[in-house]
C-alpha positions as CSV (number, residue, x, y, z in Angstrom):
1,M,0.0,0.0,0.0
2,E,2.8,2.4,0.8
3,T,4.3,1.8,-2.7
4,V,1.1,2.8,-4.3
5,I,0.9,6.0,-2.3
6,T,4.5,6.8,-3.1
7,V,4.0,6.3,-6.8
8,A,0.8,8.3,-6.8
9,V,2.6,11.2,-5.0
10,I,5.5,11.1,-7.5
11,I,3.0,11.1,-10.5
12,L,1.1,14.0,-8.9
13,M,4.3,16.0,-8.4
14,I,5.4,15.4,-12.0
15,A,1.9,16.5,-13.2
16,M,2.1,19.7,-11.1
17,G,5.6,20.4,-12.5
18,M,4.4,20.0,-16.1
19,F,1.5,22.3,-15.4
20,L,3.8,25.0,-13.9
21,I,6.2,24.7,-16.9
22,H,3.2,25.1,-19.2
23,L,2.1,28.3,-17.5
24,L,5.6,29.8,-17.5
25,N,6.0,29.0,-21.2
26,A,2.7,30.7,-22.0
27,Q,3.7,33.8,-20.0
28,H,7.0,33.9,-21.8
29,D,5.3,33.6,-25.2
30,E,3.1,36.5,-24.3
31,R,6.1,38.6,-23.4
32,I,7.9,37.8,-26.7
33,A,4.7,38.6,-28.7
34,A,4.5,42.0,-26.9
35,F,8.1,43.0,-27.6
36,H,8.8,45.0,-30.7
37,Y,12.2,44.1,-32.1
38,S,12.4,47.2,-34.2
39,E,12.3,49.5,-31.2
40,A,15.1,49.8,-28.7
41,P,14.0,48.8,-25.2
42,R,13.9,51.5,-22.6
43,G,17.1,51.7,-20.6
44,S,19.2,49.9,-23.2
45,G,21.9,52.5,-22.9
46,R,21.5,54.0,-26.4
47,R,21.7,57.8,-26.6
48,S,20.4,59.9,-29.4
49,R,23.1,61.7,-31.4
50,P,23.3,65.4,-31.1
51,S,22.2,67.2,-34.3
52,R,25.0,68.5,-36.5
53,Q,23.3,71.8,-37.1
54,P,23.5,74.6,-34.5
55,P,20.2,75.6,-33.0
56,N,18.5,78.5,-34.7
57,P,17.8,81.1,-32.0
58,L,15.4,83.1,-34.1
59,N,13.4,80.0,-35.2
60,R,13.9,80.9,-38.8
61,P,15.0,78.4,-41.5
């Protein structure tokens, strides 16, 4: 009887682990789908380059 309970507990733990991995994979897939590869993520360390033209103080072209 103890063997049956032990095997049942092991199977239950494996099933719970599989379910947890499934949930984590689904969450990861949602994050990947939401990320736009064409945009730099915030805080990536990239800085915009300063413009080569001096600022026009009179706002005229």
